C-alpha positions in Angstrom: -0.1 0.0 0.1 2.8 2.4 0.9 4.5 1.6 -2.5 1.4 2.5 -4.3 1.4 5.9 -2.4 5.1 6.5 -3.4 4.4 5.8 -7.1 1.4 8.2 -7.0 3.5 10.9 -5.7 6.6 10.3 -7.9 4.2 10.5 -10.9 2.8 13.8 -9.6 6.4 15.2 -9.2 7.5 14.1 -12.6 4.4 15.3 -14.3 4.6 18.8 -12.6 8.3 18.9 -13.6 8.1 17.7 -17.3 4.8 18.8 -18.6 4.9 22.5 -18.4 4.4 24.8 -21.3 6.7 26.9 -22.9 5.4 30.1 -21.6 5.2 28.8 -17.8 7.0 31.7 -16.8 4.1 34.0 -17.4 4.7 34.9 -21.2 5.9 33.4 -24.4 9.5 33.0 -24.7 12.1 32.8 -27.4 14.0 29.5 -27.6 17.4 28.7 -28.7 15.9 26.0 -31.1 13.8 28.9 -32.7 16.8 31.1 -33.2 19.1 28.3 -34.8 16.2 27.4 -37.0 15.8 30.7 -38.3 19.7 31.4 -38.8 19.6 28.1 -40.8 16.8 29.3 -42.7 18.7 32.4 -43.8 22.0 30.8 -44.6 20.3 28.5 -46.8 18.5 31.2 -48.7 21.8 33.6 -49.0 23.7 30.3 -50.3 21.2 30.0 -53.0 21.7 33.4 -54.0 25.2 34.3 -53.1 26.1 35.5 -56.5 23.5 38.4 -56.1 24.4 39.6 -52.7 25.8 43.1 -52.2 28.5 44.5 -50.1 26.1 45.5 -47.4 25.0 41.9 -47.0 28.6 40.7 -46.6 28.8 43.1 -43.6 26.0 41.1 -42.0 27.7 37.9 -42.9 31.0 39.2 -41.3 28.9 39.9 -38.1 27.5 36.6 -37.9 30.8 34.9 -38.5 32.1 36.6 -35.6 29.3 35.7 -33.4 28.9 32.4 -34.3 32.7 31.6 -34.0 32.8 32.9 -30.5 29.7 30.7 -29.4 31.2 27.5 -31.2 34.3 28.0 -29.0 32.3 28.1 -25.8 33.0 24.6 -24.0 30.4 25.5 -21.4 27.6 24.9 -24.1 25.7 21.4 -24.0 27.3 19.0 -26.4 24.4 19.0 -28.8 24.4 22.7 -29.1 28.1 22.6 -29.7 27.7 20.4 -32.7 25.0 22.6 -34.2 27.1 25.7 -33.9 30.1 24.2 -35.6 27.8 23.3 -38.5 26.4 26.9 -38.5 30.0 28.2 -38.3 31.2 26.0 -41.3 28.1 27.2 -43.1 28.4 30.9 -42.6 32.3 30.8 -43.3 31.7 29.0 -46.6 29.0 31.6 -47.5 31.4 34.3 -46.8 34.1 32.9 -49.1 31.6 32.4 -52.0 30.4 36.1 -51.7 34.1 37.3 -51.5 34.9 35.3 -54.5 31.9 36.7 -56.5 32.9 40.1 -55.9 36.5 39.2 -57.4 34.9 38.8 -60.8 33.0 42.2 -60.7 34.2 45.9 -61.0 32.1 47.0 -57.9 33.4 50.7 -57.2 31.2 50.7 -53.9 32.6 47.6 -52.8 36.1 48.7 -53.6 35.5 51.8 -51.6 34.2 50.1 -48.6 36.3 47.2 -48.7 37.4 47.5 -45.1 33.9 47.5 -43.9 33.7 43.8 -45.1 37.5 42.7 -44.8 37.2 41.0 -41.4 34.9 39.4 -38.9 33.2 41.4 -36.4 33.3 40.2 -32.7 30.7 42.8 -31.7 30.1 41.0 -28.3 33.8 41.4 -27.4 33.7 45.1 -27.7 30.4 45.7 -25.7 31.0 43.0 -22.9 29.1 44.6 -20.0 25.4 44.7 -20.3 23.7 48.1 -20.3 20.3 49.1 -19.4 18.4 52.2 -20.3 17.0 54.6 -17.5 13.7 55.3 -19.5 14.0 58.9 -19.0 12.2 61.5 -21.2 14.0 62.5 -24.2 14.4 66.1 -25.2 12.3 67.0 -28.3 13.9 68.0 -31.5 14.5 71.9 -31.4 12.3 74.0 -33.5 15.0 75.6 -35.4 17.0 72.4 -35.7 19.2 72.4 -38.6 19.2 69.2 -40.7 22.8 68.5 -41.8 22.4 64.7 -42.7 22.9 63.8 -46.2 23.8 60.3 -48.0 27.1 61.6 -49.1 28.0 63.0 -45.8 26.9 59.4 -44.3 29.3 57.7 -46.7 32.1 60.1 -45.9 31.9 59.6 -42.3 32.0 55.9 -42.8 35.1 56.1 -44.9 36.7 58.6 -42.4 36.2 55.8 -39.6 37.3 52.6 -41.7 39.8 54.1 -44.1 40.5 52.6 -47.6 43.5 52.4 -50.0 44.1 56.2 -50.1 43.4 57.2 -46.3 44.2 56.0 -42.9 41.2 54.9 -40.6 40.1 57.0 -37.8 40.8 60.3 -39.4 37.4 61.7 -38.2 36.6 65.3 -39.2 34.6 67.8 -37.1 31.7 67.8 -39.5 31.5 64.0 -39.1 31.9 64.3 -35.4 29.0 66.9 -35.5 27.0 64.5 -37.4 27.6 61.6 -34.9 26.7 63.6 -31.8 23.8 65.6 -33.2 20.8 65.4 -30.8 18.2 66.3 -33.2 18.3 63.4 -35.7 15.3 61.1 -36.1 14.7 57.5 -37.3 17.3 56.3 -40.1 19.8 59.2 -39.0 19.7 57.8 -35.5 20.7 54.2 -36.5 23.5 55.6 -38.7 24.8 57.8 -35.9 25.1 54.7 -33.5 26.5 52.6 -36.3 29.3 55.4 -36.7 30.1 54.8 -33.0 30.1 51.0 -33.1 32.5 51.1 -36.0 34.7 53.7 -34.4 34.8 51.3 -31.2 35.5 48.3 -33.5 38.3 50.2 -35.6 40.1 51.7 -32.3 39.1 55.3 -32.9 38.1 56.0 -29.2 41.1 58.2 -28.7 40.1 60.5 -31.6 36.5 60.5 -30.4 37.7 61.6 -27.0 39.9 64.4 -28.4 36.9 65.7 -30.4 34.9 65.6 -27.0 37.3 67.8 -25.3 37.8 70.2 -28.3 33.9 70.8 -28.4 33.7 70.7 -24.6 30.4 68.7 -24.4 29.0 65.5 -22.9 31.2 62.5 -23.0 30.4 59.9 -25.9 29.1 57.6 -23.3 26.4 60.0 -22.2 25.5 60.9 -25.9 25.2 57.1 -26.6 22.8 56.7 -23.9 20.6 59.6 -25.0 20.5 58.5 -28.4 19.6 54.9 -27.4 16.8 56.4 -25.0 15.4 58.0 -28.3 15.6 54.8 -30.3 13.8 52.8 -27.6 11.0 55.2 -27.2 10.5 55.4 -31.1 10.1 51.5 -31.3 6.4 51.4 -30.6 5.4 54.3 -33.0 7.8 53.0 -35.8 6.0 49.7 -35.8 2.6 51.1 -35.6 3.4 53.2 -38.8 4.4 49.9 -40.5 8.0 50.9 -40.8 9.2 47.3 -40.1 12.8 47.6 -41.5 13.4 50.7 -39.6 12.0 48.8 -36.6 14.6 45.9 -37.1 17.5 48.5 -37.6 16.6 50.0 -34.4 16.4 46.7 -32.5 19.7 45.7 -34.2 21.6 48.7 -32.9 20.4 48.2 -29.5 21.5 44.7 -29.4 24.8 45.5 -31.0 25.5 47.8 -28.1 24.2 45.3 -25.7 21.3 47.2 -24.2 19.4 44.5 -22.3 16.2 46.3 -23.0 16.3 45.4 -26.7 16.5 41.8 -26.0 12.9 41.4 -24.5 11.0 38.8 -26.2 8.1 41.1 -26.8 10.5 43.4 -29.0 12.0 40.4 -30.8 9.3 38.1 -31.5 7.8 40.3 -34.5 11.2 40.0 -36.3 10.6 36.2 -36.0 7.2 36.5 -37.5 8.4 38.4 -40.5 10.5 35.9 -41.8 9.6 34.4 -45.0 9.2 30.6 -45.4 12.2 30.7 -47.8 14.3 32.1 -45.0 14.4 35.6 -46.4 12.8 38.7 -45.2 10.6 40.2 -48.0 9.8 43.6 -49.3 6.1 43.2 -49.1 6.1 43.6 -45.4 8.7 46.2 -45.2 9.3 50.0 -45.7 10.1 51.3 -49.2 13.8 52.1 -50.1 13.2 55.8 -49.1 10.4 57.0 -46.8 9.3 60.4 -45.7 10.1 61.0 -42.2 9.0 64.5 -42.1 7.6 67.2 -44.2 11.3 68.4 -44.9 13.5 65.4 -44.7 14.1 62.1 -46.1 15.9 59.1 -44.6 18.0 56.3 -46.2 18.4 52.7 -44.7 21.3 51.8 -42.9 22.1 49.4 -45.6 21.3 49.4 -49.3 19.0 47.1 -50.8 18.6 44.9 -53.9 15.3 42.7 -54.4 15.8 39.1 -55.1 13.1 36.8 -56.9 10.8 39.7 -56.8 10.0 39.5 -53.1 13.1 39.1 -51.0 14.7 42.0 -49.6 18.6 41.7 -49.0 18.5 44.9 -46.8 16.0 43.2 -44.5 17.4 39.8 -44.7 20.8 41.2 -43.7 19.3 43.0 -40.6 17.6 39.7 -39.6 20.8 37.6 -39.9 22.5 40.2 -37.4 19.7 40.3 -35.2 19.4 36.5 -35.0 23.2 36.0 -34.7 23.3 38.5 -31.7 20.3 37.1 -30.1 21.8 33.6 -30.3 24.9 34.6 -28.3 23.0 36.3 -25.9 20.7 33.2 -25.4 23.8 30.9 -25.1 25.6 33.5 -22.9 22.9 33.5 -20.2 22.0 30.0 -20.7 22.1 28.9 -17.1 20.8 32.1 -15.5 17.8 32.8 -18.2 14.3 31.2 -17.4 13.3 31.1 -21.1 16.1 28.7 -22.1 16.6 27.0 -18.7 14.9 23.7 -20.0 17.9 23.5 -22.4 20.7 24.1 -19.7 21.7 20.3 -19.2 24.9 18.8 -20.4 25.3 16.0 -23.1 22.6 13.3 -23.2 20.2 15.1 -20.7 19.4 17.5 -23.3 17.7 14.8 -25.4 15.8 13.4 -22.5 14.4 16.8 -21.4 13.4 17.6 -25.1 11.7 14.2 -25.1 9.8 14.9 -22.0 8.3 18.0 -23.4 6.4 16.0 -26.0 2.7 16.2 -25.4 2.0 12.2 -25.9 4.5 11.5 -23.0 2.7 13.9 -20.8 -0.6 12.3 -21.7 0.5 8.9 -20.8 1.5 10.1 -17.4 -1.7 11.5 -16.7 -3.3 8.5 -17.9 -1.0 6.3 -15.4 -1.7 8.4 -12.5 -5.5 8.2 -13.2 -5.5 4.4 -13.4 -3.4 4.2 -10.3 -5.9 6.5 -8.3 -8.8 4.5 -9.4 -7.3 1.2 -8.4 -6.2 2.6 -5.1 -9.8 3.7 -4.5 -11.1 0.0 -5.6 -13.0 1.7 -8.3 -11.2 0.0 -11.0 -10.6 -4.0 -10.5 -9.6 -5.0 -13.8 -6.2 -3.7 -14.2 -3.2 -6.0 -15.0 -1.6 -7.4 -12.0 1.7 -5.6 -12.5 0.0 -2.5 -11.1 -0.5 -4.3 -7.7 2.7 -3.0 -6.4 2.9 -3.5 -2.6 
């Protein structure tokens, strides 16, 4: 009799610990499996169209290369995930080689000019190691007499001043570009450009030049300026998505993730980006914003990356953004694997991962429920025709 009670209690414990839904923490969560699958789909699409990919897409591949390489070398990650990450690493490295090879057979002046943008892998997470959080303070509105200085030509020039090319050294940042990078009145696409300048300046080792310009202008430090710009971007997220500017929304999220602001890793912010991915693996133009959008009555904004449409629907620009966002998200998920409730069910080593995944299947949970019910009925003498192996005593 005591043994039957023990069996019943054991079944209850086992059921409660294994038959939880994925949103048992109070909301829907993004799983490591979802992120890996989405990345695999993008890489599959990109490999099929590698000969059509532009320089700016290669930039996103370089970011993915660096992030996936760092993850694949993390020995604390469960064995099954390590295997999948190594496969992902081989795939993204092969894709990069194919795209670089395709450029060798073209005379692309833009690619030649911005060669330093895509000449190496980006280990973004190594530069922004410490997590940041926003203060969610009110952002000062744009001054009524704000003078718009942003142009596409100035944006490209500032990129070259940071990156350098065959005819100039990197980090030769002019006062004009510094003023553009630190302007407090910019909106939307200009904001994402400003923060990308800071990211590239950090990666290229231009911090000392930025600090020198800070002193010359006697204004806030770069860290304060970046915080203010990020506050503005975060507060623009909801209005941006309500307007249907999905690619701008993704750009904003990508910038926040690249600079390691934890606010941008919220599942509520990231889930729409998962939903926008096409079944082919790409992100389409139909659900995204046109090449140029009118941001105000007096200004135009350009996307962070240039764009080409593939197969009449797939947008290289939007797919490139998605690749960066997913790569950064996966590193974040695995970095906090043992501390984050959303992925805690994967935080087991080796074979235990397979077992834990098995226990999530509804059929297994249903069988446990039925076993518990039968044991209960038999114990209360309401069911006498059970096989004799249930007579544990």
